[in-house]
C-alpha positions as CSV (number, residue, x, y, z in Angstrom):
1,M,-22.1,77.4,89.0
2,N,-19.1,77.0,89.8
3,A,-18.4,73.6,88.5
4,I,-16.2,72.8,85.6
5,Q,-18.0,73.1,82.0
6,P,-16.9,70.9,79.3
7,S,-15.4,72.5,76.9
8,R,-16.9,71.1,74.1
9,P,-20.0,69.5,73.8
10,P,-21.0,65.8,74.3
11,L,-20.2,63.6,71.1
12,Q,-23.2,61.8,69.7
13,P,-23.3,58.9,67.9
14,I,-23.2,59.7,63.9
15,E,-25.4,57.9,61.8
16,P,-23.8,55.8,59.1
17,R,-24.6,56.9,55.8
18,K,-27.1,54.9,54.0
19,V,-25.8,56.4,50.8
20,A,-22.9,55.1,50.4
21,R,-23.7,51.2,50.6
22,P,-25.5,51.8,47.7
23,R,-23.0,53.3,46.2
24,R,-20.8,50.3,46.5
25,R,-23.3,47.7,45.6
26,R,-23.5,49.7,42.1
27,Q,-19.5,49.7,41.8
28,Q,-19.6,46.2,42.8
29,H,-22.2,45.4,40.5
30,Q,-21.2,47.2,37.6
31,A,-17.4,45.9,38.2
32,T,-19.3,41.9,38.3
33,T,-21.1,43.3,34.8
34,A,-18.4,44.4,33.2
35,L,-16.0,41.1,34.4
36,A,-19.2,38.7,33.4
37,L,-19.0,40.7,29.9
38,E,-15.4,40.4,29.3
39,T,-15.6,36.7,30.2
40,T,-18.3,36.1,27.9
41,A,-16.6,38.1,25.0
42,K,-13.2,36.1,25.6
43,L,-15.2,33.2,25.4
44,A,-16.7,34.3,22.5
45,V,-13.8,34.9,20.3
46,N,-12.4,31.8,21.7
47,V,-14.8,29.8,20.4
48,I,-15.2,31.3,17.2
49,L,-11.2,30.9,16.5
50,S,-11.6,27.1,17.7
51,S,-14.5,26.8,14.8
52,A,-11.9,28.6,12.4
53,A,-9.4,26.1,13.2
54,I,-11.4,23.2,13.2
55,V,-12.8,24.2,9.5
56,A,-9.1,24.5,8.6
57,L,-8.2,21.2,9.3
58,V,-10.7,19.5,7.7
59,Q,-10.4,21.1,4.8
60,L,-6.6,20.8,4.6
61,L,-7.5,16.6,5.4
62,P,-7.8,15.8,1.9
63,Y,-5.0,17.5,0.4
64,H,-2.9,15.9,2.8
65,K,-4.0,12.2,2.0
66,S,-3.2,13.7,-1.9
67,V,0.5,14.6,-0.8
68,Q,0.5,10.9,1.0
69,G,-0.2,9.2,-1.7
70,K,2.3,11.7,-3.9
71,L,4.9,11.2,-1.4
72,E,4.4,7.3,-1.1
73,E,4.2,6.9,-5.4
74,I,7.9,9.0,-5.1
75,R,9.2,6.2,-2.3
76,V,8.0,3.4,-4.5
77,Q,9.6,5.0,-7.8
78,V,13.1,6.1,-5.8
79,K,13.8,2.8,-4.7
80,Q,13.4,1.2,-7.9
81,T,15.9,3.4,-9.2
82,E,18.0,2.8,-6.6
83,E,17.7,-1.3,-7.8
84,R,18.0,-0.4,-10.9
85,V,21.0,2.0,-9.9
86,N,22.8,-1.1,-8.3
87,R,22.3,-3.5,-10.9
88,L,23.8,-1.0,-13.7
89,Q,26.7,0.1,-11.1
90,T,27.1,-3.8,-10.7
91,N,27.1,-4.4,-14.8
92,F,29.5,-1.6,-14.9
93,G,32.0,-3.1,-12.7
94,N,31.5,-6.6,-14.5
95,L,32.4,-5.0,-18.1
96,F,35.7,-3.8,-16.7
97,D,36.6,-7.5,-15.8
98,P,39.4,-9.1,-17.8
99,K,37.9,-12.5,-17.5
100,Q,34.7,-11.6,-18.3
101,T,35.3,-10.1,-21.9
102,K,34.0,-12.9,-24.1
103,T,30.8,-12.8,-22.4
104,N,30.5,-9.0,-22.2
105,M,31.6,-9.0,-26.0
106,Q,28.6,-11.7,-26.7
107,D,26.3,-9.7,-24.6
108,L,26.9,-6.5,-26.5
109,S,27.5,-7.5,-30.0
110,N,26.0,-9.6,-32.4
111,R,29.3,-11.6,-32.4
112,V,29.0,-15.6,-30.8
113,D,32.7,-17.0,-29.7
114,P,33.1,-19.6,-33.0
115,T,34.0,-22.5,-30.2
116,R,30.5,-22.3,-28.6
117,R,28.2,-25.0,-29.8
118,N,24.3,-24.1,-30.5
119,I,21.7,-26.6,-28.6
120,V,18.1,-27.0,-30.6
121,L,15.7,-28.1,-27.4
122,L,12.7,-30.4,-29.2
123,D,9.6,-31.1,-28.0
124,Q,9.4,-34.4,-26.1
125,D,5.8,-35.0,-28.0
126,T,7.6,-34.4,-31.1
127,N,10.4,-36.7,-30.8
128,D,7.8,-39.5,-29.3
129,A,5.7,-39.0,-32.6
130,D,8.6,-39.1,-35.1
131,E,10.1,-42.5,-33.0
132,A,6.3,-44.0,-33.5
133,G,6.5,-42.8,-36.8
134,Q,10.3,-45.0,-37.5
135,T,9.1,-47.6,-36.1
136,A,6.3,-48.2,-38.1
137,S,8.1,-47.5,-40.7
138,S,11.1,-50.0,-40.4
139,P,10.1,-53.6,-40.5
């Protein structure tokens, strides 16, 4: 009896709480479900936006083709206008050339150089017929 008595009673192992684990599982399940819902929502929004973009592009294709056609027509007109401008610039430079004064006056007015000879072209068929007629009446 004189032995030293322990001041505390001996420790007994505490049983693990079974209630905490289901809460963790529920929390993990809820977190997983929330993550899955969030991912599904993001995917749905992205699919809707992508489909809207594709529909808009499909509607813009005919407009783009018509604009390209008009642009090509304008390019052709610009090229023709540039050729005309170049030709007119060349002619404008020729108008002030003193060596070409006579030709410019003839081109721009109805007057003709008096020293100029008129050339009359005849068809060979009519010439052959005239010669045949002259040889027949000559004997």
